[in-house]
C-alpha positions in Angstrom: 54.3 -29.5 -111.7 52.8 -29.5 -115.2 51.2 -26.1 -115.3 55.4 -24.2 -114.7 55.7 -24.0 -118.9 59.7 -23.1 -119.5 60.2 -21.7 -123.0 63.9 -20.5 -123.2 66.1 -23.2 -122.2 69.6 -21.9 -122.5 71.8 -21.8 -119.7 72.8 -17.4 -120.5 69.0 -17.4 -121.2 66.6 -16.1 -118.1 64.0 -18.5 -118.6 60.6 -17.5 -119.1 58.3 -19.5 -117.0 55.3 -19.0 -115.0 56.1 -19.1 -111.6 52.4 -19.4 -110.3 52.4 -23.0 -108.9 55.6 -22.5 -106.9 54.3 -19.3 -105.6 51.6 -21.8 -104.5 54.0 -24.2 -103.0 56.0 -21.7 -101.3 52.8 -20.4 -99.6 51.4 -24.1 -99.1 55.1 -25.4 -97.4 55.7 -21.7 -95.7 52.5 -22.3 -93.8 53.2 -25.6 -92.8 56.6 -24.0 -91.2 55.1 -21.6 -89.4 52.5 -24.0 -88.3 55.4 -26.3 -87.1 57.7 -23.6 -85.7 54.4 -22.5 -83.7 54.3 -26.0 -81.9 58.3 -26.3 -81.5 58.4 -23.2 -79.6 55.3 -24.3 -77.4 57.7 -26.6 -76.6 59.9 -24.4 -75.2 58.4 -23.1 -72.9 58.6 -25.5 -70.0 60.0 -25.6 -66.9 62.8 -27.4 -68.4 63.2 -26.5 -72.8 63.7 -29.3 -74.9 67.0 -28.7 -76.9 65.5 -30.8 -79.7 62.2 -28.0 -80.1 64.6 -25.4 -79.5 66.9 -26.7 -82.5 63.5 -27.6 -84.6 62.3 -23.9 -84.1 65.1 -21.8 -84.9 65.4 -24.1 -88.1 62.0 -23.9 -88.8 63.0 -19.9 -88.9 65.7 -20.0 -91.4 63.5 -22.3 -93.7 60.9 -19.5 -93.7 63.4 -17.0 -94.1 64.7 -19.4 -97.2 60.9 -19.5 -98.7 60.9 -15.5 -97.6 63.5 -14.3 -99.8 62.2 -16.7 -103.2 58.9 -15.6 -103.1 60.9 -11.9 -103.4 63.0 -13.9 -105.9 59.8 -14.2 -107.8 58.9 -10.7 -107.4 61.5 -9.3 -108.7 62.0 -12.0 -112.0 65.5 -13.6 -110.2 63.3 -16.2 -108.9 65.0 -20.1 -111.3 68.9 -18.8 -111.3 71.5 -19.4 -109.5 72.2 -16.3 -107.1 75.9 -17.5 -107.2 76.6 -18.3 -111.2 73.5 -16.5 -112.7 72.5 -19.8 -114.3 68.5 -22.0 -114.8 68.1 -23.7 -111.8 66.5 -26.9 -113.3 63.1 -26.9 -112.5 63.3 -30.6 -111.1 65.4 -28.6 -108.1 62.9 -26.1 -107.9 60.0 -28.6 -107.7 61.8 -30.6 -104.7 63.4 -27.6 -103.2 61.4 -24.7 -104.3 63.1 -22.0 -102.2 66.7 -23.9 -103.6 69.2 -20.2 -104.0 71.3 -22.4 -106.3 72.1 -24.4 -109.2 73.5 -28.1 -108.6 77.1 -27.3 -109.5 76.8 -24.2 -107.2 75.6 -26.1 -104.2 78.1 -29.1 -104.4 80.2 -29.0 -101.1 83.3 -30.5 -103.1 82.8 -27.3 -104.9 
């Protein structure tokens, strides 16, 4: 994401970033999830619902909710910050998972 420019990189300061490219990425990812969920739901309407399709549809709903929450964080100015510790989430992490809520340290299951 070369169009995002980080102007404050310290962990105590909020990064000032143009999140437009991330918003676009979130919108595209949300549209894909909605389409995939519709396909999964279509597979669940059979007389014998496919448990994998049911599980997949539920997972996609959670992903859509996470994407919507990330879009809300962009709107409120908290996007790019860990929801647990408040530190900046590395741009590389957001590029990989644009709806990430936590920094690498807080997301570590061993922690």
